[in-house]
C-alpha positions as CSV (number, residue, x, y, z in Angstrom):
1,X,-67.8,39.1,40.6
2,X,-64.1,37.7,40.0
3,X,-63.3,34.5,39.3
4,X,-61.4,33.8,42.2
5,X,-64.5,35.1,44.3
6,X,-67.1,32.3,46.1
7,X,-70.4,32.3,44.9
8,X,-72.9,32.2,47.6
9,X,-74.1,28.4,47.2
10,X,-77.6,27.3,45.6
11,X,-80.7,27.5,47.2
12,X,-81.7,24.2,48.7
13,X,-84.1,22.8,46.6
14,X,-86.4,20.4,48.8
15,X,-87.4,17.8,45.8
16,X,-84.9,18.0,43.0
17,X,-81.7,18.8,45.1
18,X,-82.4,16.7,48.3
19,X,-84.6,13.7,46.4
20,X,-84.2,12.8,42.7
21,X,-80.6,14.1,42.0
22,X,-78.7,11.9,45.4
23,X,-81.2,8.8,44.3
24,X,-80.4,9.0,40.2
25,X,-76.3,9.4,41.1
26,X,-76.5,6.6,44.0
27,X,-78.6,4.1,41.3
28,X,-76.9,5.0,38.4
29,X,-73.2,3.8,40.1
30,X,-74.6,1.2,42.1
31,X,-75.9,-0.6,38.9
32,X,-73.5,0.3,36.7
33,X,-71.0,-1.3,39.1
34,X,-73.4,-4.5,39.6
35,X,-73.6,-4.6,35.5
36,X,-69.9,-4.2,34.7
37,X,-68.8,-8.0,34.4
38,X,-72.1,-9.2,32.3
39,X,-71.8,-6.4,30.2
40,X,-69.9,-5.9,27.2
41,X,-67.6,-2.7,27.7
42,X,-66.2,-1.2,24.9
43,X,-62.8,0.0,25.4
44,X,-62.8,-1.5,29.3
45,X,-59.3,0.2,29.6
46,X,-60.4,3.4,28.9
47,X,-64.3,2.7,29.7
48,X,-62.7,2.1,33.5
49,X,-61.1,5.6,34.5
50,X,-64.1,7.7,32.8
51,X,-66.4,5.9,35.1
52,X,-64.5,6.4,38.5
53,X,-64.1,10.2,37.1
54,X,-67.8,10.3,36.5
55,X,-68.3,9.0,39.0
56,X,-66.8,11.3,41.2
57,X,-68.0,13.9,40.2
58,X,-71.5,13.1,40.3
59,X,-71.0,12.1,43.9
60,X,-69.0,15.3,44.6
61,X,-71.5,17.6,43.1
62,X,-73.9,16.4,46.2
63,X,-72.1,18.4,48.5
64,X,-72.0,21.9,48.7
65,X,-69.5,24.1,46.6
66,X,-69.0,27.1,48.9
67,X,-65.5,26.7,49.3
68,X,-64.4,27.0,45.5
69,X,-64.1,29.8,43.4
70,X,-66.1,29.8,40.0
71,X,-63.3,29.0,38.0
72,X,-62.9,25.5,40.0
73,X,-66.1,25.1,40.0
74,X,-66.3,25.6,36.2
75,X,-63.4,23.0,35.7
76,X,-65.0,20.4,38.1
77,X,-68.3,20.5,36.7
78,X,-66.6,20.7,33.2
79,X,-64.3,17.9,33.8
80,X,-67.3,15.6,35.3
81,X,-69.2,16.1,32.2
82,X,-66.7,15.1,29.6
83,X,-65.8,12.2,31.3
84,X,-69.4,11.2,31.6
85,X,-69.7,12.0,27.8
86,X,-66.9,10.2,26.8
87,X,-68.1,6.9,28.4
88,X,-71.5,7.2,27.1
89,X,-70.6,5.7,24.0
90,X,-68.3,3.3,25.4
91,X,-71.4,1.6,27.2
92,X,-74.8,-0.1,26.4
93,X,-78.2,2.4,25.9
94,X,-79.6,0.1,28.6
95,X,-76.6,0.3,31.1
96,X,-77.2,2.4,33.8
97,X,-74.2,4.3,33.7
98,X,-76.1,6.2,30.7
99,X,-77.6,8.4,33.2
100,X,-74.3,10.1,34.1
101,X,-74.2,12.3,31.2
102,X,-77.6,13.5,32.0
103,X,-76.9,13.9,35.5
104,X,-73.8,16.0,35.2
105,X,-75.8,18.0,32.5
106,X,-78.9,19.1,35.0
107,X,-76.4,19.7,38.4
108,X,-74.5,22.5,35.9
109,X,-77.5,23.5,36.0
110,X,-78.2,23.8,38.8
111,X,-74.8,24.4,40.6
112,X,-73.2,26.8,37.6
113,X,-74.2,30.2,38.8
114,X,-74.2,31.1,34.8
115,X,-76.6,29.9,32.5
116,X,-74.2,30.6,30.1
117,X,-71.4,28.4,31.8
118,X,-74.2,25.5,32.2
119,X,-75.3,25.5,28.8
120,X,-71.8,25.2,27.5
121,X,-70.7,22.8,29.7
122,X,-73.9,20.8,28.5
123,X,-73.1,21.3,24.8
124,X,-69.7,20.7,25.4
125,X,-70.6,17.0,26.2
126,X,-72.7,16.6,23.2
127,X,-70.3,17.7,21.0
128,X,-67.7,15.2,23.1
129,X,-69.8,12.3,23.0
130,X,-70.9,13.0,19.8
131,X,-67.0,12.3,18.7
132,X,-66.0,10.1,20.9
133,X,-69.3,8.0,18.8
134,X,-67.6,8.8,15.9
135,X,-63.5,7.5,17.0
136,X,-65.2,4.4,18.6
137,X,-67.1,3.4,15.2
138,X,-64.0,3.3,13.6
139,X,-61.7,1.8,16.6
140,X,-64.6,-0.9,16.8
141,X,-66.8,-1.3,13.5
142,X,-69.1,-3.7,15.3
143,X,-70.3,-1.5,17.7
144,X,-73.1,-0.7,19.2
145,X,-75.0,2.5,17.2
146,X,-76.1,5.4,19.1
147,X,-79.0,7.8,17.7
148,X,-77.6,11.1,16.9
149,X,-80.7,12.9,18.8
150,X,-79.9,10.6,21.7
151,X,-76.4,11.8,22.1
152,X,-77.4,15.6,21.9
153,X,-80.2,15.5,23.9
154,X,-77.5,14.7,27.0
155,X,-77.6,18.5,26.9
156,X,-81.2,19.0,27.6
157,X,-81.2,18.3,31.4
158,X,-79.2,21.4,31.7
159,X,-82.8,23.4,31.7
160,X,-84.0,21.1,34.4
161,X,-81.2,23.0,36.6
162,X,-81.3,26.4,35.3
163,X,-85.2,25.9,35.4
164,X,-85.1,25.2,39.3
165,X,-82.0,27.1,40.3
166,X,-84.4,30.0,38.6
167,X,-87.4,29.3,40.8
168,X,-86.1,28.8,44.2
169,X,-83.9,32.1,43.4
170,X,-87.4,33.2,42.7
171,X,-88.5,32.1,45.9
172,X,-85.9,32.9,47.7
173,X,-85.8,37.1,46.7
174,X,-89.8,36.6,47.6
175,X,-89.0,35.6,50.9
176,X,-86.9,37.9,50.8
177,X,-88.6,40.5,49.9
178,X,-90.8,39.5,52.8
179,X,-89.0,39.3,55.9
180,X,-87.9,43.2,54.4
181,X,-91.5,44.0,54.2
182,X,-91.6,42.8,57.7
183,X,-88.8,44.5,59.4
184,X,-90.2,47.6,57.0
185,X,-93.5,47.8,59.3
186,X,-91.7,46.6,62.3
187,X,-89.4,50.0,61.9
188,X,-92.9,52.1,61.5
189,X,-95.1,50.9,64.2
190,X,-91.7,51.5,66.4
191,X,-91.1,55.1,64.6
192,X,-94.7,55.2,65.1
193,X,-94.9,54.8,69.2
194,X,-91.6,56.9,69.1
195,X,-93.7,59.8,67.8
196,X,-96.9,59.2,69.7
197,X,-95.2,58.8,73.0
198,X,-93.7,62.3,72.1
199,X,-96.5,63.6,71.1
200,X,-98.4,62.5,74.6
201,X,-95.2,63.5,76.6
202,X,-95.6,66.8,74.7
203,X,-98.8,67.9,75.4
204,X,-98.6,66.7,79.3
205,X,-95.6,68.6,79.7
206,X,-97.6,71.6,78.2
207,X,-100.6,71.2,80.6
208,X,-98.5,70.4,83.7
209,X,-96.1,73.5,82.7
210,X,-99.5,75.7,82.3
211,X,-100.7,74.5,85.6
212,X,-97.6,75.0,88.0
213,X,-97.0,78.1,86.5
214,X,-100.3,79.3,87.7
215,X,-99.8,77.4,91.0
216,X,-96.7,79.1,91.4
217,X,-97.5,82.6,90.8
218,X,-101.1,81.9,92.7
219,X,-99.2,80.8,96.0
220,X,-95.8,83.4,95.5
221,X,-98.6,86.3,95.4
222,X,-100.0,84.8,99.0
223,X,-97.0,84.9,100.0
224,X,-96.3,88.5,99.4
225,X,-99.5,89.4,100.9
226,X,-99.0,87.6,104.2
227,X,-96.1,89.3,104.3
228,X,-97.6,92.6,103.8
229,X,-100.4,91.7,106.4
230,X,-103.4,91.0,104.0
231,X,-104.3,88.3,105.5
232,X,-108.4,88.2,103.6
233,X,-106.3,88.4,100.2
234,X,-103.6,86.0,100.9
235,X,-105.9,82.5,102.0
236,X,-107.9,83.7,98.2
237,X,-104.6,83.0,96.1
238,X,-104.2,80.2,97.9
239,X,-107.5,78.8,97.4
240,X,-107.2,80.4,94.0
241,X,-103.8,77.9,93.8
242,X,-105.9,75.0,95.2
243,X,-108.6,75.7,92.6
244,X,-105.9,75.6,89.5
245,X,-104.2,72.6,91.0
246,X,-108.1,71.1,90.8
247,X,-108.6,72.1,87.4
248,X,-105.0,71.0,86.0
249,X,-106.1,67.5,87.6
250,X,-109.2,67.8,85.2
251,X,-107.2,69.2,82.5
252,X,-104.5,66.6,82.4
253,X,-107.7,63.9,82.6
254,X,-108.9,65.5,79.6
255,X,-105.8,65.6,77.5
256,X,-104.7,62.3,78.4
257,X,-108.7,61.2,77.2
258,X,-108.1,63.1,74.0
259,X,-104.6,61.8,73.1
260,X,-106.4,58.7,73.0
261,X,-109.6,59.8,71.2
262,X,-107.4,61.8,68.8
263,X,-109.4,64.7,69.3
264,X,-110.0,67.7,71.5
265,X,-113.4,69.7,71.7
266,X,-111.7,73.1,71.1
267,X,-114.9,75.7,71.4
268,X,-115.2,73.9,74.9
269,X,-112.1,73.8,75.9
270,X,-111.2,76.8,75.1
271,X,-114.6,77.8,77.1
272,X,-113.5,76.5,79.9
273,X,-109.8,77.9,80.0
274,X,-110.9,81.0,79.2
275,X,-113.5,81.0,82.3
276,X,-110.5,79.4,84.7
277,X,-108.3,82.6,84.3
278,X,-111.2,85.1,84.2
279,X,-110.4,85.9,80.4
280,X,-113.7,87.1,77.4
281,X,-113.9,84.7,75.1
282,X,-115.6,85.0,71.8
283,X,-116.2,82.8,68.5
284,X,-116.6,83.8,65.3
285,X,-117.4,82.2,62.0
286,X,-119.4,79.0,61.3
287,X,-117.5,76.2,63.2
288,X,-119.7,73.2,61.8
289,X,-118.4,73.9,57.8
290,X,-115.1,72.5,56.3
291,X,-113.1,69.9,57.3
292,X,-112.9,68.7,61.0
293,X,-110.8,70.4,62.9
294,X,-107.7,67.5,63.0
295,X,-106.5,66.5,66.5
296,X,-102.8,68.4,66.2
297,X,-104.3,71.2,65.2
298,X,-106.5,70.9,68.1
299,X,-103.7,70.5,70.1
300,X,-101.6,73.2,69.0
301,X,-104.1,76.0,69.5
302,X,-105.1,74.6,72.8
303,X,-101.4,75.0,73.9
304,X,-100.5,78.3,72.3
305,X,-103.4,79.6,74.0
306,X,-101.9,78.2,77.4
307,X,-99.2,79.7,77.2
308,X,-100.5,83.4,76.0
309,X,-102.4,82.9,79.3
310,X,-99.3,82.4,81.2
311,X,-97.1,85.0,79.6
312,X,-99.5,87.6,80.5
313,X,-99.9,86.5,83.7
314,X,-96.3,87.0,84.3
315,X,-95.7,89.9,82.2
316,X,-98.5,91.6,82.5
317,X,-100.4,91.3,85.7
318,X,-103.7,93.2,86.3
319,X,-104.2,93.8,82.1
320,X,-107.2,92.9,80.9
321,X,-107.1,89.8,78.7
322,X,-109.6,87.9,75.6
323,X,-109.3,85.5,73.2
324,X,-110.6,85.2,70.5
325,X,-111.5,82.1,68.0
326,X,-112.5,82.6,64.5
327,X,-113.2,79.5,62.3
328,X,-113.8,79.4,58.8
329,X,-114.1,76.4,56.3
330,X,-110.6,76.0,55.9
331,X,-108.4,77.7,58.0
332,X,-108.8,77.8,62.6
333,X,-107.5,81.3,63.8
334,X,-107.1,82.3,67.5
335,X,-106.0,85.7,68.9
336,X,-105.4,86.6,72.3
337,X,-105.0,90.2,73.1
338,X,-103.6,92.0,76.6
339,X,-103.4,95.1,77.6
340,X,-100.8,96.5,79.6
341,X,-99.9,95.5,83.3
342,X,-102.3,97.6,85.8
343,X,-100.4,96.0,89.0
344,X,-96.0,95.4,90.1
345,X,-94.1,92.9,88.2
346,X,-92.3,90.3,90.3
347,X,-89.1,89.7,88.8
348,X,-89.2,86.0,90.0
349,X,-92.5,85.3,88.5
350,X,-91.3,87.3,85.0
351,X,-88.4,84.8,85.0
352,X,-88.4,81.5,82.1
353,X,-86.8,80.0,79.0
354,X,-87.7,82.3,76.1
355,X,-88.5,79.6,74.4
356,X,-92.7,79.1,74.6
357,X,-93.8,80.9,72.2
358,X,-91.0,79.5,69.9
359,X,-92.2,76.1,70.5
360,X,-95.5,76.9,69.6
361,X,-94.2,78.8,66.5
362,X,-92.3,75.7,65.3
363,X,-95.6,73.7,65.9
364,X,-97.9,75.6,63.7
365,X,-95.0,75.3,61.2
366,X,-95.0,71.9,61.2
367,X,-99.0,71.7,60.5
368,X,-98.3,74.5,57.7
369,X,-99.6,77.6,60.0
370,X,-97.7,80.5,61.1
371,X,-98.4,81.9,64.4
372,X,-97.5,86.2,65.1
373,X,-96.8,87.4,68.6
374,X,-96.0,91.1,68.4
375,X,-97.0,94.0,70.6
376,X,-100.0,97.0,70.1
377,X,-100.3,100.0,69.9
378,X,-102.4,100.4,73.7
379,X,-98.9,98.9,75.4
380,X,-99.6,95.7,75.5
381,X,-99.4,92.4,73.8
382,X,-101.1,90.2,70.4
383,X,-100.7,86.9,69.8
384,X,-101.9,85.6,66.8
385,X,-102.4,81.7,65.2
386,X,-103.8,80.5,62.2
387,X,-104.0,77.2,61.3
388,X,-105.1,75.3,58.4
389,X,-108.2,72.9,59.0
């Protein structure tokens, strides 16, 4: 900060800055004015201007100095301290005017941002008071003697101002840190809410996307069978579409419940999924050993299974399909296989975005796992997902 820049105002001190210092300033000035005619004032032609300058400086220090630069503040405080210090040897020790140097010293410690500058102002005032006392003794031999320690003590109140400012600065810093911590917690809470919303949206999208794709395929199949005059098979396809719709409702409810509870029963969910699609399902390994399967890992396994079943129905109609879940102490492995297509593949059913498995691969990578999708020697397709527990 340069000397011409404005320094932020000193933090408010409820006791010192708002009560003690104003009261002392008003009392010192008022009592000095009341005592002035009845007291012996040395060199009154010099003492009166010094008293006026010291009083102006003391009263001015009660107001904020936000419009003053560092240099202006230092010059103002130095002038106030010098006026009060030179006034000190001209008044009696019991006069209220003797409080003005002490008020100026403490104000320097409070107002000035640099402790070094505040101490410099106070020490300068003490030295000036000492020198003024010697000069007064030379000019007025019978002047009352001020003890040397009393003159030097004019610099001590600066410690009060500096320490008070430091304490309040520390309190202000602690308040700012608490506010920043509160804002950080609120930001983390908002971020967590957004992440949770994204997770819910993704899971619901996967559930509905899988179910609606199956329903659409069954209805298209029923339409094709109806055009070919195969009414009974068309009716069966419509019933399967309805069954898929009912199953999708239950699956959506299970997904929402699992999102709230934080986990899905993975083996049971995959078993029900295999039964709905007529897929051979088997579990190998010790499922109870190792760490529990996390919610994100469980959801990813289920979504990969649904995506693989949907792709097999689209691109390999009539093919045999199998699902294998392998559980070890530290890994979860899902393997989906389907053979070559045995029925005609309809173009409108085979169309898609082409990003389903790409999205699943990204989800697996986020969890530290891998997903492989490749054709088999028999002409079918294999999808293998491996995740840590």
